[in-house]
C-alpha positions as CSV (number, residue, x, y, z in Angstrom):
1,X,-20.8,-14.8,60.7
2,X,-23.8,-17.5,61.5
3,X,-22.8,-21.3,62.5
4,X,-23.1,-23.3,59.5
5,X,-23.6,-27.0,59.7
6,X,-22.9,-30.2,56.4
7,X,-24.1,-33.3,56.3
8,X,-22.5,-36.3,59.2
9,X,-22.0,-33.8,61.4
10,X,-24.2,-33.9,64.8
11,X,-26.2,-31.0,66.3
12,X,-29.3,-31.4,69.1
13,X,-32.6,-31.2,67.9
14,X,-33.4,-29.4,71.7
15,X,-31.0,-27.0,71.2
16,X,-32.6,-25.8,67.9
17,X,-35.8,-26.0,69.5
18,X,-34.8,-23.4,72.1
19,X,-33.3,-21.0,70.0
20,X,-36.0,-21.3,67.2
21,X,-39.1,-20.3,70.0
22,X,-37.1,-17.6,71.5
23,X,-36.1,-16.0,68.3
24,X,-39.9,-16.5,67.2
25,X,-41.4,-14.9,70.5
26,X,-40.4,-11.8,69.2
27,X,-42.1,-12.4,65.6
28,X,-45.1,-13.6,67.5
29,X,-46.1,-11.6,71.0
30,X,-48.9,-14.7,71.6
31,X,-46.1,-17.7,71.2
32,X,-47.0,-19.3,74.7
33,X,-44.8,-22.3,75.3
34,X,-45.5,-24.8,77.9
35,X,-44.1,-28.4,79.4
36,X,-45.0,-30.8,81.6
37,X,-41.6,-30.9,83.5
38,X,-39.2,-31.0,80.3
39,X,-38.3,-27.8,80.0
40,X,-34.3,-27.8,80.1
41,X,-34.1,-26.9,76.7
42,X,-36.4,-24.5,76.5
43,X,-34.5,-22.0,78.9
44,X,-34.0,-19.3,76.1
45,X,-37.9,-18.8,75.7
46,X,-38.3,-19.1,79.4
47,X,-35.6,-16.0,80.6
48,X,-36.5,-14.0,77.6
49,X,-40.6,-14.3,77.8
50,X,-41.5,-15.6,81.3
51,X,-44.7,-14.0,81.2
52,X,-45.2,-16.9,78.6
53,X,-43.8,-19.7,79.9
54,X,-45.4,-22.4,81.9
55,X,-44.4,-25.7,83.4
56,X,-47.2,-27.6,84.9
57,X,-45.0,-30.3,86.5
58,X,-45.6,-34.0,85.6
59,X,-49.0,-33.7,84.0
60,X,-49.4,-34.0,80.5
61,X,-53.3,-33.7,80.7
62,X,-53.1,-30.9,82.1
63,X,-50.6,-29.2,79.7
64,X,-52.6,-30.1,76.7
65,X,-55.6,-28.9,78.3
66,X,-53.9,-25.6,79.3
67,X,-52.7,-25.1,75.7
68,X,-56.4,-25.6,74.4
69,X,-57.4,-22.9,76.5
70,X,-55.0,-20.6,75.5
71,X,-55.6,-21.0,71.8
72,X,-59.4,-20.4,72.4
73,X,-57.9,-16.9,73.7
74,X,-56.3,-16.0,70.6
75,X,-52.6,-17.3,71.2
76,X,-50.1,-19.8,69.7
77,X,-49.4,-22.9,72.2
78,X,-46.1,-24.7,71.8
79,X,-46.2,-28.0,74.2
80,X,-42.7,-29.7,74.4
81,X,-42.4,-32.8,76.3
82,X,-41.8,-36.4,75.7
83,X,-43.8,-38.4,73.1
84,X,-44.7,-41.6,75.0
85,X,-46.8,-39.5,77.4
86,X,-47.9,-36.6,75.2
87,X,-49.5,-39.0,72.4
88,X,-50.8,-41.2,75.0
89,X,-51.2,-40.1,78.3
90,X,-53.1,-37.0,77.0
91,X,-54.3,-38.6,74.0
92,X,-58.1,-38.2,74.9
93,X,-57.1,-34.0,75.6
94,X,-55.4,-33.9,72.5
95,X,-58.4,-35.4,70.4
96,X,-61.4,-33.2,72.3
97,X,-59.6,-30.5,73.6
98,X,-57.3,-29.6,70.6
99,X,-58.5,-31.4,67.3
100,X,-62.5,-31.3,67.8
101,X,-62.2,-27.4,67.9
102,X,-59.3,-27.5,65.3
103,X,-56.7,-25.4,67.7
104,X,-53.5,-24.5,66.5
105,X,-51.6,-26.0,69.2
106,X,-48.0,-27.4,68.4
107,X,-47.1,-30.7,69.9
108,X,-43.5,-31.2,70.0
109,X,-41.6,-34.0,71.3
110,X,-38.8,-36.4,72.0
111,X,-38.2,-40.6,72.6
112,X,-40.1,-41.1,69.4
113,X,-39.3,-44.6,68.7
114,X,-36.8,-47.0,70.3
115,X,-34.6,-44.6,71.4
116,X,-33.4,-43.6,75.0
117,X,-33.1,-46.8,76.5
118,X,-35.8,-46.4,78.1
119,X,-37.7,-49.5,78.1
120,X,-41.2,-49.9,76.6
121,X,-42.6,-47.6,79.1
122,X,-40.7,-45.0,77.7
123,X,-40.8,-45.7,73.8
124,X,-43.3,-43.8,71.5
125,X,-43.9,-46.6,68.9
126,X,-47.7,-46.4,68.7
127,X,-47.8,-42.7,69.0
128,X,-47.9,-41.9,64.6
129,X,-51.2,-44.6,64.4
130,X,-52.6,-42.7,67.1
131,X,-52.1,-38.9,65.5
132,X,-52.6,-40.0,61.9
133,X,-55.9,-41.4,63.3
134,X,-56.9,-38.2,64.6
135,X,-59.4,-35.6,62.4
136,X,-57.3,-32.4,62.0
137,X,-54.2,-33.5,63.2
138,X,-50.9,-32.8,61.2
139,X,-48.4,-35.4,61.5
140,X,-44.2,-35.0,61.1
141,X,-41.2,-37.1,61.9
142,X,-37.8,-35.2,61.5
143,X,-34.5,-36.6,61.2
144,X,-32.3,-33.9,60.4
145,X,-32.0,-31.5,63.6
146,X,-31.6,-28.5,61.2
147,X,-35.1,-29.1,59.8
148,X,-36.9,-28.5,63.4
149,X,-36.3,-25.1,63.2
150,X,-37.9,-24.5,59.7
151,X,-41.1,-26.6,60.5
152,X,-41.4,-24.9,63.8
153,X,-41.3,-21.8,61.8
154,X,-43.9,-23.2,59.0
155,X,-46.4,-24.3,61.7
156,X,-47.0,-20.7,63.2
157,X,-49.3,-19.8,60.7
158,X,-51.1,-23.1,60.1
159,X,-54.8,-23.1,61.1
160,X,-54.9,-26.6,63.2
161,X,-52.6,-28.7,65.4
162,X,-49.1,-30.3,64.4
163,X,-47.1,-33.2,66.0
164,X,-43.7,-32.7,65.7
165,X,-41.6,-36.2,66.2
166,X,-38.1,-36.1,67.4
167,X,-35.4,-38.8,68.1
168,X,-33.9,-38.2,71.8
169,X,-33.0,-35.0,70.6
170,X,-29.4,-34.7,71.9
171,X,-27.0,-35.6,69.1
172,X,-28.7,-36.0,65.5
173,X,-27.1,-36.2,62.8
174,X,-27.4,-33.3,60.1
175,X,-28.7,-35.0,56.8
176,X,-29.0,-32.3,54.5
177,X,-27.0,-28.9,53.6
178,X,-28.6,-26.1,54.4
179,X,-31.1,-25.1,50.9
180,X,-30.6,-28.5,49.8
181,X,-34.0,-29.2,49.6
182,X,-37.3,-27.3,49.8
183,X,-38.8,-28.3,52.6
184,X,-42.7,-28.1,53.2
185,X,-45.0,-29.5,55.4
186,X,-47.2,-32.3,53.6
187,X,-43.9,-32.7,50.6
188,X,-41.5,-35.6,51.0
189,X,-38.0,-35.1,50.2
190,X,-35.6,-37.0,47.9
191,X,-32.8,-37.8,49.8
192,X,-31.3,-40.0,47.6
193,X,-32.1,-40.0,43.9
194,X,-32.8,-43.8,41.9
195,X,-34.4,-46.1,39.7
196,X,-33.8,-49.8,41.2
197,X,-36.2,-49.2,44.0
198,X,-37.6,-46.7,46.7
199,X,-37.1,-46.6,50.4
200,X,-39.4,-44.6,52.1
201,X,-38.8,-43.2,55.9
202,X,-38.6,-40.7,58.6
203,X,-37.2,-39.3,61.4
204,X,-34.7,-41.5,63.3
205,X,-34.1,-44.3,60.1
206,X,-33.7,-41.7,57.6
207,X,-30.0,-41.9,57.9
208,X,-30.1,-45.7,58.2
209,X,-31.7,-45.5,54.6
210,X,-29.3,-43.4,53.1
211,X,-26.2,-45.5,54.4
212,X,-28.2,-48.9,53.0
213,X,-28.9,-47.0,49.5
214,X,-25.0,-46.0,49.6
215,X,-24.1,-49.2,50.5
216,X,-26.0,-50.8,47.3
217,X,-24.7,-48.4,45.0
218,X,-21.5,-49.9,45.7
219,X,-23.1,-53.6,43.7
220,X,-24.4,-51.1,40.6
221,X,-27.9,-50.9,42.6
222,X,-29.7,-47.3,42.2
223,X,-31.6,-46.8,45.1
224,X,-34.1,-43.8,46.2
225,X,-34.1,-43.1,49.5
226,X,-37.5,-40.7,50.1
227,X,-37.9,-39.0,53.5
228,X,-41.8,-38.7,54.1
229,X,-41.3,-36.7,57.2
230,X,-44.9,-35.7,57.0
231,X,-47.1,-38.9,57.4
232,X,-50.1,-36.6,57.5
233,X,-51.3,-34.9,55.0
234,X,-49.2,-37.7,53.2
235,X,-47.2,-36.8,49.7
236,X,-49.5,-39.3,47.3
237,X,-48.1,-37.8,44.5
238,X,-44.4,-38.7,45.1
239,X,-45.6,-41.9,45.8
240,X,-47.6,-42.5,42.5
241,X,-44.0,-41.0,40.7
242,X,-42.0,-43.3,43.1
243,X,-44.0,-46.4,41.7
244,X,-43.8,-45.2,38.5
245,X,-40.0,-44.6,37.9
246,X,-38.5,-47.3,40.5
247,X,-40.4,-50.1,39.1
248,X,-43.0,-50.2,41.8
249,X,-40.6,-51.7,44.4
250,X,-41.1,-50.4,47.6
251,X,-39.5,-50.8,51.1
252,X,-40.8,-48.8,54.1
253,X,-38.1,-48.8,56.7
254,X,-39.4,-46.7,59.9
255,X,-38.6,-46.8,63.8
256,X,-42.5,-47.3,64.9
257,X,-44.9,-50.2,65.2
258,X,-44.7,-51.8,61.7
259,X,-48.4,-51.4,61.1
260,X,-50.2,-48.6,62.0
261,X,-47.6,-45.8,60.9
262,X,-45.9,-45.0,57.6
263,X,-46.3,-48.3,55.8
264,X,-50.0,-48.4,56.2
265,X,-50.0,-44.7,55.1
266,X,-48.2,-45.4,51.8
267,X,-50.2,-48.6,51.2
268,X,-53.8,-46.7,51.6
269,X,-52.4,-44.1,49.1
270,X,-51.4,-47.6,46.7
271,X,-54.7,-49.5,47.3
272,X,-56.9,-46.2,47.1
273,X,-55.3,-44.9,44.0
274,X,-55.1,-48.2,42.3
275,X,-51.0,-48.2,42.1
276,X,-49.7,-51.5,40.6
277,X,-46.5,-52.5,42.7
278,X,-43.7,-55.0,41.9
279,X,-43.1,-55.7,45.6
280,X,-44.0,-54.2,49.2
281,X,-42.2,-55.0,52.2
282,X,-42.2,-53.2,55.9
283,X,-39.4,-52.6,58.2
284,X,-40.2,-51.8,61.7
285,X,-41.3,-52.9,65.0
286,X,-43.2,-56.2,65.2
287,X,-45.7,-56.3,67.5
288,X,-43.6,-57.1,70.4
289,X,-42.5,-54.7,73.6
290,X,-38.9,-54.0,72.4
291,X,-37.2,-54.4,76.0
292,X,-34.0,-52.7,76.8
293,X,-31.0,-51.9,74.7
294,X,-29.6,-48.8,72.2
295,X,-31.7,-48.3,69.1
296,X,-29.3,-49.5,66.9
297,X,-29.0,-53.2,68.7
298,X,-32.9,-53.2,68.9
299,X,-33.6,-52.3,65.1
300,X,-31.3,-55.2,64.8
301,X,-32.8,-58.0,67.3
302,X,-36.3,-56.8,65.8
303,X,-35.2,-57.0,62.2
304,X,-35.1,-53.7,60.9
305,X,-31.1,-52.4,61.1
306,X,-28.8,-51.8,58.5
307,X,-28.4,-55.4,57.7
308,X,-32.0,-56.1,57.1
309,X,-32.8,-52.9,55.1
310,X,-30.1,-53.8,52.8
311,X,-31.3,-57.5,52.4
312,X,-35.0,-56.3,51.9
313,X,-33.7,-53.5,48.8
314,X,-31.9,-56.9,47.5
315,X,-35.2,-58.9,47.5
316,X,-37.4,-56.0,46.0
317,X,-34.7,-55.4,43.3
318,X,-35.0,-59.0,42.5
319,X,-38.5,-59.1,42.2
320,X,-40.5,-59.7,39.0
321,X,-43.4,-58.0,38.0
């Protein structure tokens, strides 16, 4: 009987990656998995398909370059590693070797945002801005570990590259009941319905946004939460719908620099489409190197923790057109 998980339970996204890739290896005989020495969770695929598994060592640029070569030869390469290095150290290879020829390379990684207590060198906080700027790149940020497998499966038939951002991936909260939402790359998920304001979020902060909405509901406020797990292409129709249905009151919460990530993507849609808003507030990392600490402590320190989120939504609701 299959194991099922329900909202609030904890699950390792890394284990989902490993089991999903091992399963897909049977369906796609041209699926290759590569890693820059971050392969502990890929053991299932490695043991099952050793001839299609490659650990290049601590060499992200080489890993991406080899994946491009494999894609040119008709294969589907998946690169799995730590995003601070895949997004920055290998940026030129991602841009020129993968995006320029629009190759079907899948970049899956951990440590998106201020997670892992590794310090500023080991936080991916500029990564979404960098990846969204690249032509042909699809960009996602996943909060629910059960969604990871579905996104990987959908990516198998994509023609171009995709970037899949995760947290540490060892202990992640299940956000949605299986089958509760239609999960499609390019479409946001309405995680909570509401009419007074909308919180847009992604990845590690989705659970916090849901908690903020639940806390505000105790005071009679109806707050919508949108898990905008695909930042590019962004669901502009859902953004317009939320503006119309929640009074044009937007709060954007993300574990990324407050400029360059989801808030910037939404602001672009609002400006380009001439959408009128009552209020718009960004909650994210300011222009600082965040330092050491647990992720929740760092969010509080830098002004985008739970209490700051609740306060921002209260300000949005109080705003007058």
